[in-house]
C-alpha positions, -999 to +999 in steps of 0.1 A: +730-365+215+712-334+229+734-312+207+725-332+175+686-327+186+692-289+185+710-289+153+678-286+134+668-253+148+702-239+140+698-251+103+663-237+100+676-202+114+705-202+090+692-215+058+672-183+049+704-163+048+720-187+024+690-194+002+681-159-007+713-149-025+711-184-042+675-179-052+682-142-067+710-158-088+690-186-101+662-163-109+685-141-127+701-169-148+670-189-156+638-167-154+643-129-157+675-107-161+656-079-145+652-096-111+674-071-094+656-042-109+623-057-099+636-063-065+653-031-056+641-004-081+604-008-077+586+002-043+567-031-041+597-052-047+617-032-023+589-034+004+587-072+000+625-073+003+624-055+037+596-077+050+615-107+039+646-094+056+628-087+088+612-122+088+645-139+080+663-119+109+635-128+133+638-164+125+675-162+130+671-148+164+644-173+174+667-202+161+696-191+180+676-186+212+661-221+209+696-235+200+711-226+233+715-253+256+693-259+287+708-250+321+693-279+342+709-286+375 
C-alpha cells in the first residue's frame, strides 16, 4: 500500500515528458501550423522552451527523489 501512495509523485514527474510532445502535435493540428517555427526559430519561443525543459527536468528529479522508499528500520 505504501508503493501505491507514492505512485502519484512518480506520475507527476513523468506526465510533463509525455504531455509536451502531445500538446505540440495538438497545437499543430488544431491551432497553428507554424507552432514549431514559433517554438524553435524565434528567440522568445526557444527561451521559453529551455525554461520549460529545465522546469520539467527539475520536476522529474524531485519526483524520483520522493518516489524512493523510506529506509526505516
